[in-house]
C-alpha positions as CSV (number, residue, x, y, z in Angstrom):
1,M,-33.0,17.4,25.5
2,K,-34.6,14.8,24.3
3,L,-35.5,11.8,26.1
4,P,-36.7,8.1,26.0
5,Q,-40.5,8.1,24.6
6,S,-41.4,6.4,27.1
7,V,-40.1,9.3,29.3
8,Y,-43.4,11.4,28.2
9,N,-46.1,10.0,30.2
10,W,-48.6,11.8,32.3
11,T,-47.6,9.5,35.7
12,S,-44.0,10.8,35.3
13,I,-44.7,14.1,34.7
14,L,-47.2,14.1,37.9
15,G,-43.7,12.5,39.5
16,V,-41.9,15.0,38.6
17,V,-43.7,17.9,39.4
18,L,-44.8,16.3,42.7
19,A,-41.5,15.8,43.2
20,L,-40.1,19.7,42.6
21,I,-42.9,21.3,44.9
22,S,-42.4,19.3,47.9
23,L,-38.7,20.3,47.4
24,G,-39.4,23.5,46.7
25,L,-41.9,23.6,50.0
26,I,-38.4,22.1,52.2
27,I,-36.5,24.6,50.9
28,F,-39.2,27.8,51.6
29,T,-40.2,25.8,55.1
30,F,-36.5,25.6,56.5
31,I,-35.3,28.7,55.4
32,L,-38.9,30.3,57.0
33,S,-37.9,28.5,60.1
34,A,-33.7,28.4,60.2
35,F,-33.4,32.7,59.2
36,F,-36.5,34.3,60.2
37,D,-37.6,31.9,63.2
38,L,-41.1,31.9,62.1
39,G,-43.4,28.9,62.8
40,S,-43.8,26.2,65.6
41,S,-43.5,22.7,66.3
42,Y,-45.5,21.7,63.4
43,I,-43.3,23.2,61.1
44,G,-40.4,20.6,61.7
45,L,-43.0,17.8,60.9
46,F,-43.6,19.4,58.0
47,I,-40.2,20.1,57.3
48,Y,-38.5,16.3,58.1
49,I,-41.0,14.1,57.5
50,I,-44.6,15.4,55.9
51,F,-42.7,17.1,52.9
52,P,-40.0,15.1,52.2
53,M,-43.1,11.8,52.0
54,F,-44.4,13.3,49.1
55,L,-40.9,14.2,47.3
56,V,-40.3,10.5,47.8
57,F,-43.4,9.2,46.2
58,G,-43.3,11.5,43.6
59,L,-39.8,10.7,42.5
60,V,-41.3,6.6,42.9
61,L,-43.7,7.8,40.5
62,I,-41.0,8.7,37.8
63,P,-39.9,5.0,37.2
64,V,-43.3,3.5,37.7
65,G,-44.6,5.2,34.7
66,I,-41.3,4.7,32.4
67,F,-41.9,1.2,33.3
68,I,-45.7,1.1,32.8
69,T,-45.5,3.4,29.1
70,R,-42.1,1.0,27.9
71,K,-45.1,-1.8,28.7
72,K,-47.9,-0.4,26.8
73,L,-44.9,0.3,23.9
74,K,-44.0,-3.5,23.6
75,K,-47.8,-4.7,23.5
76,G,-48.2,-6.4,20.3
77,I,-44.5,-6.8,19.6
78,A,-43.6,-10.6,19.8
79,E,-40.1,-11.6,21.9
80,T,-39.2,-15.1,22.0
81,E,-36.4,-14.3,24.7
82,F,-35.9,-12.4,27.6
83,R,-34.0,-9.1,27.6
84,W,-32.6,-6.4,29.2
85,P,-33.4,-3.0,29.3
86,R,-31.1,-1.8,26.6
87,I,-28.9,1.6,27.8
88,D,-26.8,2.4,24.9
89,L,-25.0,5.7,25.8
90,N,-23.9,6.3,22.3
91,D,-28.2,7.2,21.8
92,H,-28.2,11.2,22.9
93,K,-31.5,10.2,24.2
94,Y,-29.8,7.3,26.6
95,R,-27.3,9.5,27.5
96,N,-29.6,12.1,28.1
97,A,-31.6,10.3,29.9
98,F,-28.9,8.7,32.1
99,V,-27.0,11.7,33.3
100,M,-30.2,13.5,34.0
101,F,-31.2,9.8,36.2
102,V,-27.7,9.5,37.8
103,S,-27.2,13.6,38.5
104,I,-30.9,14.2,40.2
105,T,-30.7,10.3,42.4
106,F,-27.1,12.2,43.4
107,V,-29.3,15.3,44.6
108,F,-31.7,13.2,46.2
109,I,-29.6,10.2,47.9
110,F,-27.6,13.9,49.4
111,L,-30.9,15.8,50.1
112,S,-32.3,12.9,52.1
113,A,-29.3,11.5,54.3
114,I,-29.7,15.2,55.5
115,G,-33.3,14.8,55.8
116,T,-33.0,11.8,57.3
117,Y,-30.5,12.9,60.2
118,E,-32.8,16.4,60.6
119,A,-36.4,13.9,61.0
120,F,-34.4,11.5,63.5
121,H,-32.8,14.6,65.4
122,Y,-35.9,16.5,65.5
123,S,-38.1,12.9,66.5
124,E,-35.7,12.6,69.4
125,S,-36.4,16.9,70.5
126,V,-37.5,18.0,73.5
127,E,-39.7,20.2,70.8
128,F,-40.7,17.2,69.4
129,C,-42.0,15.1,72.3
130,G,-43.7,18.0,73.9
131,T,-45.2,20.4,71.8
132,L,-46.5,18.5,69.0
133,C,-49.2,16.3,70.7
134,H,-50.1,20.1,72.6
135,K,-53.2,18.5,74.3
136,V,-52.1,15.2,75.4
137,M,-48.5,16.0,76.3
138,E,-49.1,19.6,77.6
139,P,-49.2,18.2,81.8
140,E,-45.9,16.0,81.1
141,Y,-44.0,19.4,79.3
142,V,-45.0,21.9,82.1
143,A,-43.9,19.5,85.1
144,Y,-40.7,18.9,82.8
145,Q,-40.4,22.4,82.5
146,N,-40.4,23.1,85.7
147,S,-38.6,20.5,87.1
148,P,-35.0,19.8,88.1
149,H,-34.3,17.7,84.6
150,A,-35.7,20.3,82.6
151,R,-32.2,20.7,80.6
152,V,-32.0,16.7,80.4
153,A,-33.5,16.0,76.6
154,C,-37.0,13.5,77.1
155,V,-35.1,10.8,75.3
156,E,-32.1,10.5,78.0
157,C,-34.5,8.7,80.2
158,H,-36.8,8.0,78.4
159,V,-35.2,5.9,75.6
160,G,-31.4,5.9,76.4
161,P,-28.4,4.6,74.8
162,G,-28.5,1.2,72.3
163,A,-30.9,-0.3,68.9
164,D,-33.0,-2.3,70.9
165,W,-34.9,0.7,73.1
166,F,-34.8,3.1,70.2
167,I,-36.7,0.4,68.1
168,R,-39.2,-0.4,71.3
169,S,-39.4,3.5,71.6
170,K,-40.3,4.2,67.8
171,L,-43.1,1.5,67.8
172,S,-44.2,2.8,70.6
173,G,-44.7,6.5,69.5
174,L,-46.2,5.2,66.2
175,Y,-49.2,2.9,68.4
176,Q,-49.5,6.5,70.4
177,V,-49.6,8.6,67.1
178,I,-52.4,6.9,66.1
179,S,-54.1,7.4,69.2
180,V,-53.9,11.0,69.4
181,T,-54.9,10.7,65.5
182,F,-58.3,8.4,66.6
183,G,-58.7,9.9,70.0
184,L,-58.1,6.5,71.4
185,Y,-56.0,7.9,74.4
186,P,-57.0,7.3,77.8
187,Q,-57.7,10.3,80.2
188,P,-55.2,10.4,82.3
189,I,-52.6,8.8,80.4
190,P,-51.3,5.7,82.8
191,T,-47.9,5.5,84.2
192,P,-45.9,2.9,81.4
193,I,-44.0,1.0,84.9
194,E,-44.3,-1.9,83.4
195,S,-42.3,-0.7,80.4
196,L,-39.6,1.4,82.4
197,R,-35.9,1.1,81.6
198,P,-34.1,0.0,84.8
199,A,-33.0,2.7,86.4
200,R,-29.2,1.6,86.4
201,E,-29.5,2.1,82.3
202,T,-30.5,5.9,82.6
203,C,-30.7,7.4,86.3
204,E,-26.8,6.3,86.8
205,K,-25.2,7.2,84.1
206,C,-25.7,10.7,85.9
207,H,-25.9,9.8,89.2
208,W,-23.2,7.8,89.9
209,P,-24.1,5.9,92.7
210,E,-21.1,5.3,94.1
211,K,-20.6,9.3,94.9
212,F,-23.8,9.7,96.6
213,Y,-23.8,12.4,99.1
214,A,-23.9,12.0,102.8
215,Q,-26.5,13.5,104.9
216,K,-28.3,16.5,104.0
217,S,-29.9,19.2,105.6
218,R,-33.4,20.2,104.0
219,L,-36.0,23.1,105.5
220,E,-39.9,22.4,104.6
221,K,-42.2,26.1,104.8
222,H,-45.8,25.4,105.1
223,Y,-48.7,27.4,106.0
224,L,-51.8,26.5,108.6
225,T,-55.4,27.2,107.5
226,D,-56.0,30.5,110.1
227,E,-56.7,33.9,110.0
228,N,-53.1,34.8,109.5
229,S,-52.1,31.0,107.4
230,T,-49.6,31.1,110.2
231,G,-45.8,29.5,109.1
232,W,-44.9,26.5,110.0
233,D,-41.1,25.3,109.1
234,I,-39.6,22.2,109.9
235,N,-35.8,21.6,109.9
236,L,-34.6,17.7,108.5
237,N,-31.4,16.1,108.6
238,M,-31.8,13.7,105.8
239,K,-30.1,10.4,106.4
240,V,-29.4,10.1,102.0
241,G,-26.2,8.3,102.9
242,S,-24.1,7.5,105.5
243,S,-22.4,10.1,108.5
244,H,-19.8,10.3,105.9
245,S,-19.5,9.8,102.3
246,A,-16.1,7.4,102.8
247,L,-18.9,4.8,104.1
248,G,-20.6,4.7,100.5
249,L,-24.1,2.8,101.1
250,I,-23.9,1.3,104.3
251,E,-26.8,3.1,105.2
252,G,-29.4,5.4,104.8
253,I,-32.2,5.9,102.6
254,H,-29.6,5.1,99.1
255,W,-29.3,1.8,100.9
256,H,-32.1,0.8,98.9
257,I,-30.4,0.8,95.9
258,N,-26.6,-1.1,97.6
259,P,-25.2,-2.4,94.7
260,D,-24.3,-5.9,97.5
261,I,-28.1,-5.7,98.5
262,K,-31.0,-6.6,96.6
263,I,-34.0,-6.1,97.3
264,E,-37.4,-7.2,95.4
265,Y,-41.2,-6.4,95.6
266,V,-44.5,-7.8,95.0
267,S,-47.4,-4.8,95.1
268,S,-51.1,-6.4,94.3
269,E,-52.2,-3.0,93.3
270,D,-51.6,-0.5,90.5
271,E,-48.4,2.3,90.6
272,D,-48.1,0.0,93.8
273,Q,-49.9,1.5,96.7
274,A,-49.7,-1.5,98.2
275,I,-47.0,-3.6,98.5
276,N,-47.5,-6.7,100.4
277,W,-44.2,-9.0,99.7
278,V,-40.3,-7.9,100.3
279,R,-36.8,-10.2,99.6
280,T,-33.7,-9.0,100.4
281,T,-31.2,-10.8,99.3
282,N,-27.2,-9.5,100.5
283,V,-25.4,-10.3,97.8
284,K,-22.1,-10.7,99.8
285,T,-22.8,-13.4,102.4
286,G,-26.1,-14.9,100.5
287,E,-28.1,-14.2,103.3
288,V,-32.0,-13.8,102.3
289,T,-34.4,-12.6,103.8
290,V,-38.4,-12.7,103.2
291,F,-40.8,-9.9,104.7
292,E,-44.7,-10.3,103.9
293,D,-47.3,-8.2,104.9
294,Q,-49.5,-9.4,108.1
295,Y,-53.0,-7.6,107.1
296,N,-52.5,-8.0,103.3
297,P,-51.0,-11.3,102.5
298,L,-50.7,-13.2,99.1
299,A,-50.7,-16.3,98.7
300,P,-48.0,-18.7,97.5
301,S,-49.9,-18.6,93.8
302,A,-50.5,-15.5,93.6
303,I,-46.7,-14.1,95.0
304,D,-45.6,-16.3,91.5
305,S,-47.9,-15.5,88.8
306,L,-47.1,-11.5,90.0
307,Q,-44.4,-9.5,89.0
308,K,-41.2,-9.3,90.6
309,R,-39.5,-6.3,90.5
310,V,-35.9,-5.3,91.4
311,M,-35.8,-2.3,94.0
312,D,-34.1,1.0,91.7
313,C,-34.1,4.6,91.8
314,M,-37.6,4.7,90.1
315,D,-39.4,2.9,93.0
316,C,-38.7,5.8,95.2
317,H,-38.3,8.8,92.7
318,N,-41.2,8.0,90.4
319,R,-41.9,11.8,89.6
320,P,-38.2,13.0,89.0
321,S,-39.6,14.9,85.9
322,H,-43.2,14.7,85.8
323,R,-44.0,15.6,89.7
324,Y,-47.6,17.0,90.2
325,A,-48.5,18.8,93.7
326,S,-51.6,18.9,95.3
327,P,-53.5,22.5,96.1
328,P,-51.5,22.8,99.6
329,S,-48.1,21.8,98.7
330,F,-48.5,24.3,95.7
331,I,-50.4,26.6,96.9
332,D,-47.6,26.9,100.2
333,N,-45.1,26.8,97.6
334,A,-46.8,30.3,95.8
335,I,-46.9,32.1,99.5
336,T,-43.5,30.9,100.2
337,A,-42.1,32.4,96.8
338,G,-44.4,35.8,97.2
339,L,-46.8,34.7,94.2
340,I,-49.6,35.4,97.2
341,P,-49.6,37.9,99.8
342,L,-49.5,36.8,103.2
343,D,-50.9,39.4,104.7
344,I,-54.4,39.3,103.2
345,P,-56.3,37.2,106.4
346,W,-57.4,33.6,106.2
347,I,-55.3,33.4,102.5
348,K,-54.0,30.1,102.5
349,L,-57.9,28.2,103.8
350,A,-59.5,30.5,100.5
351,C,-57.1,29.2,98.1
352,I,-57.6,25.8,98.9
353,E,-61.3,26.3,99.0
354,A,-61.0,28.3,95.7
355,T,-59.2,25.0,93.9
356,R,-62.5,22.7,95.3
357,F,-64.1,21.8,91.5
358,E,-64.6,20.1,88.6
359,T,-64.2,21.7,85.3
360,G,-63.4,20.0,81.4
361,T,-60.9,22.8,80.7
362,N,-57.7,24.7,81.5
363,D,-59.7,28.1,80.6
364,S,-62.8,27.2,82.5
365,A,-60.8,26.3,85.6
366,Q,-59.1,29.9,85.3
367,I,-62.4,31.4,85.6
368,L,-63.4,29.3,88.2
369,I,-60.8,29.8,90.5
370,S,-61.1,33.8,90.5
371,Q,-65.4,33.5,90.6
372,K,-64.8,31.3,93.8
373,M,-62.0,33.6,95.6
374,M,-64.2,36.4,95.0
375,E,-67.2,34.7,96.1
376,Y,-65.6,33.2,99.3
377,Y,-64.3,37.2,100.7
378,E,-67.9,39.2,99.5
379,T,-69.2,36.3,101.6
380,N,-67.2,35.6,104.7
381,Y,-64.7,39.3,104.8
382,P,-66.4,41.7,102.0
383,E,-63.3,44.4,104.2
384,V,-60.9,42.6,101.9
385,I,-62.0,43.3,99.0
386,S,-62.3,46.8,99.9
387,S,-59.4,47.5,101.8
388,N,-56.7,45.4,99.6
389,P,-58.0,44.8,95.9
390,E,-55.3,45.1,94.3
391,G,-53.3,42.1,96.9
392,L,-56.1,40.0,96.3
393,K,-56.0,40.4,92.4
394,T,-52.3,39.4,93.1
395,A,-53.3,36.2,95.1
396,I,-55.8,35.2,92.6
397,S,-53.5,35.5,89.9
398,G,-50.9,33.4,91.6
399,L,-52.5,30.6,92.6
400,Q,-53.7,30.7,89.0
401,K,-49.8,30.0,87.6
402,A,-49.3,27.5,90.4
403,Y,-52.7,25.8,89.5
404,S,-51.8,26.1,86.0
405,Q,-49.1,23.8,86.4
406,N,-49.9,21.1,88.8
407,V,-53.4,20.4,87.3
408,F,-55.1,19.9,84.1
409,P,-58.6,19.7,83.5
410,Y,-58.2,18.6,80.4
411,M,-56.5,15.6,80.8
412,K,-57.7,14.8,84.0
413,V,-54.3,15.4,85.8
414,T,-53.7,16.1,89.7
415,S,-51.2,14.8,92.5
416,S,-53.9,12.2,93.1
417,V,-54.1,10.8,89.9
418,Y,-50.1,10.2,90.2
419,P,-49.2,9.8,93.6
420,D,-45.4,10.9,94.0
421,H,-43.5,8.0,96.3
422,I,-40.8,10.3,98.4
423,G,-41.8,11.4,101.6
424,H,-44.9,10.3,103.2
425,K,-47.4,13.1,103.9
426,E,-49.6,13.0,101.6
427,T,-49.4,9.5,99.6
428,L,-47.9,6.5,101.6
429,G,-44.8,6.7,100.1
430,C,-42.4,5.0,102.3
431,F,-45.1,3.4,104.6
432,R,-45.9,1.1,101.4
433,C,-42.9,-0.8,102.9
434,H,-41.9,0.7,106.4
435,N,-45.3,0.3,108.2
436,D,-44.3,-2.6,111.1
437,N,-46.8,-5.0,109.6
438,H,-44.0,-6.9,107.0
439,V,-42.3,-9.2,109.2
440,S,-40.2,-12.3,108.1
441,A,-40.5,-15.6,109.4
442,T,-37.9,-14.5,112.4
443,G,-39.9,-12.1,113.4
444,K,-37.4,-9.4,112.0
445,T,-40.1,-6.1,110.6
446,I,-39.4,-3.0,108.5
447,S,-39.3,-0.1,110.9
448,K,-41.5,2.4,110.8
449,D,-39.3,4.3,112.5
450,C,-39.1,7.7,110.8
451,N,-35.3,8.5,112.1
452,L,-34.4,5.4,109.7
453,C,-34.5,8.3,107.1
454,H,-34.2,11.6,108.6
455,V,-34.3,13.4,112.3
456,I,-35.9,16.9,113.4
457,K,-33.5,19.7,114.3
458,A,-35.7,22.2,114.2
459,Q,-39.8,23.0,113.7
460,G,-42.2,25.5,115.0
461,V,-43.6,29.1,113.6
462,P,-40.6,31.0,112.1
463,G,-39.1,33.2,114.9
464,A,-40.1,31.0,117.8
465,M,-38.6,27.5,116.8
466,Q,-37.6,24.7,119.0
467,H,-33.8,23.8,118.1
468,V,-31.6,21.4,119.0
469,S,-27.7,20.9,118.7
470,V,-26.2,19.0,115.5
471,F,-26.0,15.9,118.2
472,D,-29.6,15.8,119.3
473,T,-33.1,15.5,117.8
474,L,-36.7,16.7,118.4
475,E,-39.1,14.7,118.8
476,F,-42.0,15.4,115.7
477,V,-44.7,18.2,117.3
478,H,-47.6,17.6,114.8
479,P,-48.9,21.5,113.8
480,V,-52.4,21.6,114.8
481,D,-52.9,19.4,118.3
482,I,-54.1,16.1,117.8
483,D,-52.8,14.5,120.0
484,N,-50.5,10.8,119.3
485,A,-53.0,10.4,116.2
486,W,-50.1,10.9,113.9
487,M,-48.2,8.1,115.5
488,E,-51.0,5.9,114.7
489,S,-52.4,6.1,111.3
490,A,-50.0,7.0,108.2
491,C,-50.0,10.6,107.8
492,S,-52.0,10.3,104.0
493,D,-54.5,9.9,105.9
494,C,-55.4,13.1,106.6
495,H,-53.2,14.8,104.2
496,S,-54.6,13.3,100.9
497,A,-58.3,13.9,101.9
498,L,-57.6,17.9,101.5
499,Y,-57.4,17.6,98.1
């Protein structure tokens, strides 16, 4: 097949070779991935992004080479006027070149359309978000897989619908790629509070506010650090909504996102740990009430300069899919799940002590847990090693598994790094506002009364619990006698010190 002389140049030939090799690699890796289930998350990166880049580069080289060669061929020929390139389809050389160009262009556009869609689809996948940058995103990906939203794609919450947020996410993703490539990312990665999309545009697409449930029962299981790791259960009636769902959001925990009430706040600390100023506005009546922290007040200039955030779901549910439990919590859960046997003496205390170390890798953490557990029983209760070696082995394995799902040494990720605002046991949570310190000009306070959010229906050691009728409530009893100290301070003052 004869073609114009300008086609025969090394630049265009290199482009053809590069494009054909790239196309062959795309087809080959796609077959491996689609039909033989070979490869990992990285193979999609090559199929839809890297190899197509080389394919496009090769195709660009073809016309570049032709253009440069034509310029060289025309050198020395004086032209008095501008002339467009001549395409004479009656000349078989030009006809062959034209047919080849149109055919290749059509095939390329067709393949590019498919590839572009697949590249977009792949870049939006959970696999891409969670496993491509394995070490960096491992904490978030592991926590996500064990969360209630494990079947909700990352982009559903982190991007959501609309072109503006899509563009913002891709620009942010480009910076993240650069950060990972050159090791510029912080450890741990800070929570992007300032760039979060409003919950009404994400959470409420599934969680319909007008249909929130009424009150619900919650059973929490805990274990003490005594010889028998004695269980301590507490049954709470959580006032999620009103006493009857038909009443809507006029009371209860979810009153905070009632469409008729607007709550704004100002925090002087990262992660919104200290809330200094709160303003509530009744949208229907126009009534406005401002509460200020008496012990940590802000100057008017500071209130004006700091961001006023409108309260939504994320202000309490700030770890909906990436929650990291503390050692006391994940040990309790592991015991309840049967991963850590309860028939080993002092097992709860031993597990907590075995997690008190600092290391830089996940592998070394697993080794240290095993060593510290064995050392604890060799030093204090050597009879356990001889009488129940299999039970101790199971306990070590269970603790290692629970630890690996909540603590990530390489990224310096622990529950204390990412405080969870739900509740108030290990972080301030509710007590950021509900601490009796926020007072309005008329003397109204944001109450610390626990019964605003929940009432206790049963509590105590399983089998010997205190119970009340459905219409009554119990006063909280601390599992360990600390007199009235639990009333005078925040729970996190003691419990956060455990990890």
